[in-house]
N, C-alpha and C positions, 0 to 999 in steps of 0.2 A: 753792422746794422741788422737789427732783429726784424724778421718779416712776420707780420701778424696774420693770423688766420681770418679769412673772410667768414661771414655768417654761414654761407652755403657750405664751405669746407668744414666748419665746425659741426653743422648738422649731419653732414655725410659721415664724419668721423664717429659721431655719437651713434648713428644708425648702424654702422659697421661693427662698432664695439658691442652694441646691444645684441646683434645677431650672433656674434662670437660667444657672448655670455649665455644666450639661450641654447646654443648648440652644446656648450660645455655642460650646462646643468641638465639638458635632456639626455646627454650621454651618460652622465652620472646616475640619473634616475633609471634609465634602461639597464645600466650595469647592476644596480642594486636590486631591481626587480628580477633580472635574470639570475642573480646570485641567490635571491630568496627562493625562487622557484626551484633552482637546482638543489638547494639545501632541503626544501620540503619534499622534493621528489626522492632524494637519496634517503631521507628519513622514512618516507612511506615504504620504499622498497625494502629497507632493512627491517622495518616493522613487519611487513608481510613475510619476508624470508624467515624471520624468527618464529612467526606464527605457524608457517608451514612445517618448520622443523619440529615444533612441539606436536603439531597435528599428526605428523608421520609416526612419531614415537608412540603416541597414544593409540592410534589406529592399529599399528603393528601388534600391540598387546591386547587387542579386543578379545573379550571373553564373555561367557554367559553372565547375565545379571544375577544378583543375589536372590532375586525372586524367581529364578528359573527361566527368565526371558532369554531368547536366542541372542547371540552376540550382536547381530545387526537387526535393528528395528525398522529403519527406513533408509532407502537408498535411492534418492532422487538426484536429478542433475545438479541442483543447487542446495540440497539439504541432505545431510548424512547423520543418522542417529545410531549410536552403538553403545556398548557397555565396556568399561575398562577401568582398572584400578589406577587412575592417573596420578594419585598422590602417594601410592605405595603404603597405604595405611591398613591394608587387609580387607577393606570394603570396596566393592565395585560400584563406581559411579556410572550414571547415565549421562552420556555426552552428546551434545548436538552442535554440529557446525552448519551454518546456514547463512545465506544472504539475508540481511535484516529486512523485515517487512513490517513497517509501522502501520498496522491496521486499526482504523478508528471508525466509530459509528457516530452519526449525528442525526438530528431531527429538526424539522421545521413544520409548524402548524399554521395553516391559513384558512380563512372563512370567507364565505360570500352569502348574499341574501337576495331573494326576489320578492317582489310585491304584487306582481301581476299574474293572472291565471295562465298556466301553461308556459311560464317563462323559464329562462335558463340563466345560470351564472357560472363563472369560472375563476380559477386561481392559477397563477403561473409561478414557477420556480426557475430561476436562472442563476448560473455561476455558483451553484451551491456546493460543489466539490472542487478541490484544488489538486488532488493527486490522481490516482487511477481508480476509477469506479469499479467496485467488485459486485455490489448488488444494490437494488433499490426497490422499495415497496411503498405503496400508498394505502392508507386506511381511510375510507370514505364513510362519513356518518351524516345523517340528515335530521332535521326537525321541521315540522310543519304539518300541512294538511295531507296526511298519509294514512288515514284510518280505514279506507275502503279497499279491502283485499282485492288485488289484481286490477283495480280500477285507478288507484292513485299511486303513482310511482315516478321514478326519475331514471332516465338513461344516462350512464356514465361514459364519458369519452376521455381517452388519453391521447394527446396530440392529434385530435381529430378522428381517432379510431375508436369505435364502440367496443367497450370491454365487458360491460355487464349492466344490469339494472339494479335498482335498490328499492326496497319497500314494496315488492310485489306481494309479500306476505308478512304478517306479524308486526305491523306498525300501527300506531294509533294517531288520532288527530291531536295536534298541538300539545304534545306531552311535556313540553318545557324541559326535555332532556334529549340528548343525542340518541338516535336509534338506527336500526338497520345496518349496523356495521358490516362492511365488506372490505377485504384486503386483496390487493392485486400486486403481482410482480411487474415492475415497470423498468427493469434494468435496461432492456433494449431501447426503450423510448428515451431514457434519461442519459444515454451515453454521450449525447452532444451537449450535455450540461444545461439542457432546457427541457422543461416539462410543463404542459398545461393540462389541467384536469377540468372538464366541463360537465356540469350536471344539467340535464334538460328534462324538466318536469312535463308530464302530459297534461292534457286540457282539463282534467278533473281536479287538479291541484289548485286551490283558490286561496286568495289572500284573506285569511280570517284569524291568524294566530298572533299572539301578543307576548311572546317570550323575548324580552329586551326590545326588539323592534316591533312596533305596533302594525297590525294588519299585514303581516308578511305571509307569503304563501309557502316559501321554502327557505330554510337555512342549510348551508352545506359546510361541513368541516372536513378538511383534507389534511391528514398527517403523513408527511413524507419522511421516511427513514431510509438511511443508506449507509453502506460501508465503503470505505475507500482506503487505498494503500498509498502511503506517503512515498512517492517515487524517489525522493531524495535519499531515503534510507536504503534504497536498492543497491547502494554502493558500499554498504557496511557488511563486512564479513564478521559474523558474530559467533561466539562460543557460549553454549548454555550447559551448565553442569547441575545435575540433581543428585543429591546424596540419598542413599537408601534409609528408610526408617523401619523400625521393628514393629512386630505384633499387629498384623502380619507384615512381612517385609514388602515394601512398596516404594515407588518413586513418585511422590506427589508433584503434579505439574506446577502447582502454585509455589513450589519451593525451588524452582529453577533459578540459579544465579547466572546472569548473562553478562558477558564482557565483550568488548569490541576488539577484534584481531586486526582489522584494517578498515579504514574509512574510505579507501580510494580504489576499490575493486570495480573494474569496468567490464566484466565478462559479458559477452554475448553468448559464446559457447558455454557448454557445461563446465562447472567447476570440478565435478566428480565424474569419472568414468569407471566402469566396472568390467573386469575381465575374469574369465573362467580359468581352470587349470591348464587349458591348452592355449591360452592367450587370445581367445576370441572375445570380442567386445559384446557385452550383454546389454540388450536393449530393453527387454521386458522387465518391469518392476518385480514381479514374483520371483523370477529367476535370479535377479540381482541378490535377493536375500539368501537364497539357498546355494547358488553356484559361485559367488564371488570369491576369488582367491587373491587377486591383485587389484589395486586401485590406482588410478591416475589422478593426481591433483594438479589443476591448471588454473593459474590466476593471471589476469591482466591488470596491472597496477599503473595508475596515472593520477597525479594530484589534480591536474586540470584536463578534463575530458575534451576540451576544445583544442588541445595540443596532441592530436592523435599520433604524430610521429614520435612522441615521447613515451608511448606505451611500452611498458616493460613486462615481458612474459616470464612467469615462474612455473616450472614444470617439474614434478617429482612423481615417482612410482613407489608404492609401498605394498609389501606382501603381508597379508594377515596370517599370523602364525597359528593361532589357537582355535580356528574355526572347526566346529564339529559338523558332521553331515546333518542336514535338516530334513 
């Protein structure tokens, strides 16, 4: 006699089977993700090792540039510029190893207007940069009733702090053009990704101008420009090569050819360290150029920086053979 499953038994069986299927597929997914990470990590490590090997060979053979430049041009913690015949063609190339810094500049222009005597207006900029802010400036211009020297002017504020005044001199009433240009460095105020510029006109500035807006007292134009560094590129170890050109011999910066050595460098500490003939670590930059005899190259490589235990450290030392006394 065949015993039939009850509805509850059937539902329980389906539930248990579903859990087993989910566990199996989850395990498979985790396995493949782990394998993919392991493969990517191994490839990144091998790529970095190969790059360090080439770097050591080129640095070891550093020599004076064909234009007479000293063998080492720059010796920073994360940038090293030197001269070496890296392709053995008889011409000495200028070589630069560095952590990539994608620096870009941008600009935003905003305007505001007042219609009342002695009134103020402001513009605000927020979330305008996405990387690491390097510098920021604002250029402020006005148009309006500013023709009375030292009597008609506006006070300019950045985030509530007075930074200057505009049109104390050499402005005219209702010129229908921007005038009184002044430029300020506002890097410190803009570091929080927010900046407000306010123009406060004095009581002698009246509403009588008709450039676009009728009967306005003051129009203000604020041009914000800034430079920022793409923090995502701070993990790229790059190599730049510049070939010499003749008549006269030089190394044009705009002809540098750049390639990526590794995209997964996570260094906090210096990539390059410099030692003198006695093995002493050289700290000061000028002494690095003249006294360096041995360099330490140190890379921390990790495909996923959120997996700090998987950091791999690569360390090598290289002796520069051909340095002359500077």
